[in-house]
N, C-alpha and C positions, 0 to 999 in steps of 0.2 A: 266694845269695839262696836265700829260702824260695820253694816253688812251694805255688801254691794249687791244690788238687782241687777241680771243683765237681761237681755230679751232673750226671751224660752227659745228652745228649737222643738216645734207642734207638729214633728213628721219629721220622718227621715230623708226627706227629700228639699227641707226646706232652708231659704237660704237669706231671707231677712223677712221682715216683719213692719206692716204700718201702727204705729201705735196711735189707736185711737181718740181715746178719749182716755185723762187719770182718773177713778174712782174716786181715789183718795187725792187728799190736797197735800199739799206742805204744811207742814207743825200740827199735823192730823196721827193721831193714835193709827196704830196697824197693827192689828192683831194676826197670828200666824194663820193661814187658811182663807183670811176673808179676801174678797175680790179689790186687788189693787188696780187694776187699769184693759180698758179691751185690747186687743190686739187684733188685726187681721191679718190674715196668709192670707194664700193665695186658693184656702179650700173656704176658709169660714171666719166668721168674727168671733173670736176666744176671750170670756171672761178669764183673766189670769190671777189664780191665788197666790198670797205673800207668801214666801217661805222665813221671812223673821216676824220678830215682833219689835216695836218700838215706835218709834216716831217717824214720820216719814218727811226726812230734814232736808232734803233735796230734789226734785224732778230734772232729771240730767237733758230729757228732749223733750221737745214740745209737742203737742195732738197734732198730729198729720204727719209726723215725721217718720220716714222710710229708713228703716234699722237692721242693718245687718244681726245675725243669730250670735250670741254672746257680747254684744255693746253694751256697755254700762247702761241703766237709763234711769238708777235711783239712787237715792244713798237710805236708808233707814239707820236711823242712832238710838239710842238709848233715850230717857228724862235725864237732861242736865248734862248728856255727853257733850264736848267739842270736837268739832270736828273739823281740823285743820284744812288736809286738801281733801277736795272729790276728783275724779275720774273725771276726761277731757268729758264733753259730751259727745253725743250722738252727731253723724253726718246733719247739714241742713237736711230741711224738709222737699223734697223732691213732688213739685206741684203735678197734679195729676188736672189738666184742660181741658174743657169742653168749647170748641167754636161756636160765636154768639150767632146768633140767626141774622140775614141782610136787615131784618127790617124790626125794628122794637118800638113799643109803643114810647110813649115821653112819660107818662105815671110808673110804665116797667120800669123804665132805666133809671126811675132815680131812686124805686127802691133797688135795685142792685149794685147800688154805687159800689157800695164796697168789696162786694165780691168780685166786681166786673173791672179789671183794670182798664188803661187805656188802651190797648191792643185789642179792645173788646174780646179776650178770652175769660173762661170763668174759674176760678179758681175752687175745688171740691175734694174734698175725701173721698178712696175709694168706696169707703161703707155709704155715705151722704149721698153716691154716684147714684150708688145700685139701689138703696130704698126710695130716693125719687122716683129712677125710672121704673119702678113695681108699684109704686101707687099714680104714675103720668103726671109727676109734679118738675115743671121745665124747670133747673135750677137758675134762668135768668131771672125768673121772679124771687128768688129769695135773695136774704141781703148774710154777709157770714158774719157769724161771728168769735173765729176761729184767728191763728195766728195770721196778719196782713188782709185780713177780709177773708180766709177761706172760708166755705162752706163747710163745714160739720154733720155730723148726724142729729146732735142739738135742732140745729137751723130747719132741718128737713120734720123731723119730729113736730116741731111745735108749729109747723104748716100744716100737717098733716090735723092736727088740735083743732087749728082756727076754722069759723065755719065758713064752706065753701057754700057759693053759689051754683047750682047746676045749671048747665047750657040747655036750655028750652025741649032740647031733640034726648035729652041723658037720660030721664024716664023712660019715655020710649024705647030707646034701645034696650035699657035694662029685661023691659020683658020679653025680646024677642026670644026666644030660644035656643036660634039657630041664626047665622050668616045667611042675605039673602042671597039668591043663586043668581048667577055674572049675567049679564045681558047681553044678547047676542049685538056686536057692532057690525051694521052692512059695511060698513067704508073699512072693515079690519082692523081698526085701532085700537093695542094691545091695552096692557093695563103697565102700568110704569111698576120696575125691579125696586125692592128694598136691598137698599144696604145698612146692613146691624154689625154695628161695630161686635167680633168677638172679645166679651167680658175678661177677667180672669180665672172665677173657675172653669168657664167651659175652656179656654184657653191651656191650662196645666189639664184637663181632664182627656184634651183630644190627645193632649202630647204623652201621656202617658200610657194610653190606648193604644198610641199609633209604637211606642215602644215594647209593649208589650205583644201586642200580633204579630210584629215585625223579629221578636227576639227570644220568647216562648213560644216552645212545639203544643199549641193546643191538641188535644184529642178528648171526645165528646160520648159519653155513657147517656142513654136518657130508659126513665124506670116509668114506668103506672104503679099509682099506688092506692090502696084502694083506701079511701079516707071516710066510709062509713060510720066504723067505731068513734074514731076524732071529732067527727060531726054530733053525734050524740051525744059524748061525754062532754062538749065547748056545751050544746045545751043545758045539759042538767047541771054543770058547773055553775051556770052567768044564771043560771034562774034563781042562786044565791047568794046572785052579789051586784051592787049597785051599779047603774051605767058606767058611773065613772072606772069601777075597775073589773068590766067587761073583760076576758081575754078572747083572744085573736086570734083566727087559724095558723098564724105567723108566727104567735109566741109557743103552741106544739110545736111547730117545725125550726125554731130554734133549737128549744129543749131536744129534741129526737137528732137533730145537728151532731151537737155537744156530744149526747150519746156515744152516737157512731164515730166521730172523730176518736172519743174516748179508745175504741175498740181498735181503732184507726192511726196509727200515730203517724203513719207516713203520709197520708193526706193533713194530718194535721201540722204541715212545714212548711220549709221556704230552704230557697236557695242562695249560700251565702258563696261565690268564688267556687273553691271543688268541694266544698261539704255541704251537706243537709243538714237543717237544723230540725230536727224534731223536737215541738216545743213541749215545755210540758202544763203550761195555761192553755185553756179553750176556751178562746176569746172569740166570739160569734161575731161581725160584724154585720150589721142590716144596714140596705141602701135604702138612702132618703130621699124622693124627687123634690125639688126645687125648684123656683123658677131658674137658678141659672144654670142648672142640672144636677147632678149628684152629689150627694153626701153620702159616707159609711159613717152610722154611729155604733160603737163599740160593747157589745154587751161580756164585761169579764166574767171567767169562770164561769161560763153558761152549765157546763157539766153538772157545776155542783147546785146552781140556787131552785128553788122551788119555780114553777111556773107563775105564780102569783108575783113573784120580784121582777122575773123575768118582763111580765108583762107592764108590772109599772114603772119598773128603770127603761125601759125601750118608749114606754107613751113620754116622760119626761124629758128624756133625750133629742127624742124628735120632733116636741114640742121647741126645745130650744134652738134645734136648727134650722128651724123653718120662722122661728123669729131672729135668728142671726147673734143669737147670745151662746153658743155650743161651750162648754170648758174643755182645756186640753185633754183629761181624758176623755173626754165623751166618744174622742177622734183618734185617739192613740192607738196601739196594740192587737189590732187581731191577727188571726192567726188564719182564718178561713173566713169568706163572706157569703151570703145570701144576698140574690137580687127575686124578689118577690113582684110579678105582674099579674100575677089572677085577680087582683083588683080591676084590673081594664080585659077582663073577658077574654085574657090570651089563652090560647089552648096548650102551647111550648116556645119556648125559645135557646137560645143557648146564649151566655154573655162573657165578656170578655176576664179572662183573670187581673185580678190587683197585685202587681205585681208588690212584695218580694211574697206571697203567698202563693202555694202550689195551687189550688184550685177555688173554685167559687161555683153556688148551686143560685140553678135558674128554675122558675119557681111558674106553674102555672095556675091557670085557674079549675077549683076544684067544683066535675058537674057532673049532674046527673044524663049517664048514658044507659045504652043496652047494655046489659054485660051477660053470659052465659054462667048460670048457677044449680049444681045437680043435673044437668040435662037442659034445663027451660031459661029461656032469657026474662027478664028480671032487669027491674030497673037499680042501677048500682052507683056511688059520687064515688067520682075517678079522677085523680091529680095525677097531671105530667111534670117531672124533675129532670132536668139534663144538669148534668156534673161534667163541668170544663174544668180539665187538669191538666199540667205543664208532664208531659213525657221525659223530663231529663228528674224529674223530684219522683214519677209513680207509674204506672202501667194501667193497662183498661183491665186486668184480671182484677185488682186490690181497687179500683174505680168500680168496680161492678158490684165489689161485695160490698163495700161501703153503701154503696145504692140500695142492694140488697138487709142492710142492716139500718138502715132509714125506714125503709117502707116497713122491714119487722117493726120498727117502737110508734109510727104511726098506725101500724095496723091491731096491735095492743096497745092501745094508748095508759093503760093503766100501767104499765113501763114507766112511765114518764111521770108517773106520780110518788113510785117508792123513793 
């Protein structure tokens, strides 16, 4: 019997997704676990694996279509199987359009004839639009190869792969370490305002953070942690590892957080209606900075994994996120999150809780500072971390004890190796 593939729900707040690209073609063999298609959500472009094995009998949705969750998108049949009836296809593509510039060179206009209809608008998929913007490519300069001349991801990738002639000033500008200082205008002339459209990821981040701050009663607890032992142990371990496998400070923090969460299940929790859910798994989300905003990748069962496994998994998921190729499992199921700005020389900050989680940890830089030890002022390595917690789920005493446990694991880091 044929199997029906539906638009997956990739996150609790996902209502629809854009089918960016079919990885498998009709008539091609599909094995369970192989990448079937790329789906773009509000948060990321996700490589979706097939849950079935067989032959891709029919694609019910064209590339670029925006499809509600649970809508049939494909039929997978067994070799030689006759499939008489197939579900109705998903709704028609909702085109995302960009206004054309007021002027266009003749040569450029000819090259975009397929992508730009008579109304002077460009049909472009959300993923292609974002990649083009990140690489400074004008969509008007591209020829669309998607349905109806729509510009899709492969068109932008082809433009990136093609030789490009740099402007005369590009080489000089690339060597400038900092932007030029503004020049004072004696006539009082002001620089023009810039109006930048809010993209999908930034929009959803803003919406969720507003809801979090308005509906979740945040409170904050800050703790200063002695990082001398962690830094020494990390240096010793990394001396034995190749460059691509070296541990980061954040790897130690993830493991320490996971072990502390196991001790304090009231922090590893979420609120669902009139119930507090204390999660059996400890899944630590790590915030990743992207051009369009933040995305959280999730280390599952972090309390049970060795440091090197945590390090490898984190590195691979961060790389996929920055390449726009995350998998559903990369971004689902976090029970607690970490936002680490230590690499930006930040002393301390407070993060906004990521609902439905009950708490998030904001991590600053590990710095050398003067400390008092045995009555003497000496140099020590210290790091400040702040937990933001939901007062409906936990309270200050439990959060403070959690921070003490976190500090203990980092100040005696051999605990992380056991």
